[in-house]
C-alpha positions in Angstrom: -46.8 -89.8 -119.9 -50.0 -88.3 -120.1 -50.6 -84.6 -119.9 -54.1 -84.8 -118.5 -53.6 -82.2 -116.5 -52.6 -79.6 -118.8 -56.2 -80.3 -120.4 -59.1 -78.5 -119.9 -60.9 -79.5 -116.7 -64.5 -81.0 -117.6 -67.8 -78.3 -116.8 -68.6 -80.5 -114.1 -65.3 -80.2 -112.5 -64.8 -76.8 -112.9 -67.8 -76.2 -111.3 -67.1 -78.6 -108.7 -64.0 -76.6 -107.6 -65.9 -73.1 -108.0 -68.7 -74.1 -105.8 -65.9 -75.4 -103.0 -64.1 -72.1 -103.6 -67.4 -70.4 -103.0 -68.8 -72.2 -100.1 -65.3 -71.1 -98.4 -65.9 -67.5 -99.4 -68.7 -67.4 -97.5 -67.8 -66.4 -93.7 -69.4 -68.2 -90.8 -72.7 -66.6 -90.0 -71.6 -65.7 -86.2 -68.9 -63.7 -88.1 -71.1 -60.9 -89.5 -69.4 -59.0 -92.4 -66.2 -58.7 -92.7 -63.2 -56.4 -94.1 -61.2 -57.4 -96.9 -58.6 -55.3 -98.5 -59.1 -54.5 -102.6 -55.7 -56.1 -103.5 -56.3 -59.0 -101.2 -60.2 -59.1 -102.8 -58.7 -58.9 -106.4 -56.0 -61.5 -106.2 -58.9 -64.1 -104.7 -60.4 -64.1 -108.1 -57.3 -65.0 -109.6 -56.9 -67.9 -106.8 -60.4 -69.4 -107.7 -59.5 -69.0 -111.4 -56.6 -70.8 -111.0 -57.9 -73.3 -108.4 -60.9 -74.3 -110.9 -58.4 -74.8 -113.8 -56.2 -77.0 -111.9 -53.2 -75.1 -111.7 -52.3 -75.8 -108.4 -48.9 -74.3 -107.6 -50.5 -70.8 -109.1 -52.8 -71.4 -106.3 -50.5 -71.5 -103.5 -48.5 -68.5 -104.8 -51.4 -66.3 -105.7 -53.0 -67.4 -101.9 -49.6 -66.3 -100.1 -49.8 -63.1 -102.1 -53.2 -62.4 -101.1 -52.6 -63.4 -97.1 -49.9 -61.0 -97.3 -52.3 -58.3 -99.3 -54.8 -58.7 -96.5 -52.5 -58.6 -93.7 -50.4 -55.4 -94.5 -53.9 -53.7 -96.0 -56.3 -54.5 -93.2 -55.1 -56.5 -90.5 -51.6 -54.4 -89.9 -51.6 -51.3 -91.7 -48.5 -49.9 -91.8 -46.4 -52.7 -90.1 -43.1 -52.4 -91.9 -41.3 -56.0 -91.1 -41.3 -59.1 -93.4 -44.0 -61.6 -94.2 -42.8 -63.9 -91.7 -42.7 -61.1 -88.5 -46.2 -60.2 -90.3 -47.4 -63.4 -89.4 -46.1 -63.4 -85.9 -47.0 -59.9 -85.0 -50.8 -60.8 -85.8 -50.7 -63.7 -84.6 -50.9 -66.4 -87.0 -50.1 -70.0 -86.5 -47.3 -72.3 -88.3 -49.7 -73.3 -91.0 -49.6 -69.9 -92.3 -45.3 -70.1 -92.1 -45.8 -73.2 -93.8 -47.2 -71.5 -96.7 -45.2 -68.4 -96.5 -42.1 -70.9 -96.9 -43.8 -73.2 -99.8 -44.4 -69.7 -101.6 -40.7 -69.0 -100.9 -39.3 -72.1 -102.0 -41.7 -72.1 -105.1 -40.7 -68.3 -106.3 -37.2 -68.2 -105.2 -35.6 -70.9 -107.4 -32.8 -73.4 -105.6 -31.3 -75.2 -108.8 -29.4 -77.6 -105.7 -32.9 -78.4 -104.0 -35.8 -77.5 -106.4 -39.3 -76.6 -105.0 -41.2 -78.6 -107.5 -39.8 -80.7 -110.7 -41.4 -81.4 -114.0 -42.0 -85.4 -112.3 -43.5 -84.0 -109.0 -46.0 -81.8 -111.8 -46.7 -85.1 -113.6 -47.0 -87.6 -110.8 -48.1 -85.8 -107.4 -51.0 -83.8 -108.5 -53.2 -85.9 -105.6 -50.7 -83.9 -103.3 -50.3 -80.3 -104.7 -54.3 -80.4 -105.3 -54.1 -80.9 -101.3 -51.1 -78.1 -101.3 -53.6 -75.6 -103.2 -57.0 -76.5 -101.0 -55.1 -75.8 -97.9 -53.6 -72.2 -99.4 -57.1 -71.7 -100.2 -58.8 -72.2 -96.8 -55.9 -70.1 -94.9 -56.1 -67.4 -97.4 -60.1 -67.3 -96.7 -59.1 -67.7 -92.7 -57.1 -64.8 -93.2 -59.9 -62.7 -94.4 -61.9 -63.4 -91.5 -59.8 -62.4 -88.8 -61.1 -59.1 -88.5 -64.7 -59.3 -88.8 -67.5 -56.6 -88.3 -71.0 -56.4 -87.4 
């Protein structure tokens, strides 16, 4: 077995990943500015670092946390329901609920049905990377929910 995913990414790969995240961080010009919560902004920095390092599952968990922070602090301050109810209340689609479910499966261990295994970590890096990319895209989509000009 190779442990290539535990090695440092090359500088070139790190820079490619960083640029990809930074491009998403720029809102579409039509939006003007947007409001991002303090906690969501702080979490998004770690999302980028984890993404650049290739820590795909960490990206999923952190992006879901940033989404929750953004919704609770900016989109629906004072909302008291759970994350599922919050996402529904602000009108987010099924992609966000799937991310929430994936995050929950990763964080709340089910020994009979593990959300990830060592085998998956070793052999399914491409699908984990895609999952991380989707999570990052949803995070930035959440940041752009409430544009202001």
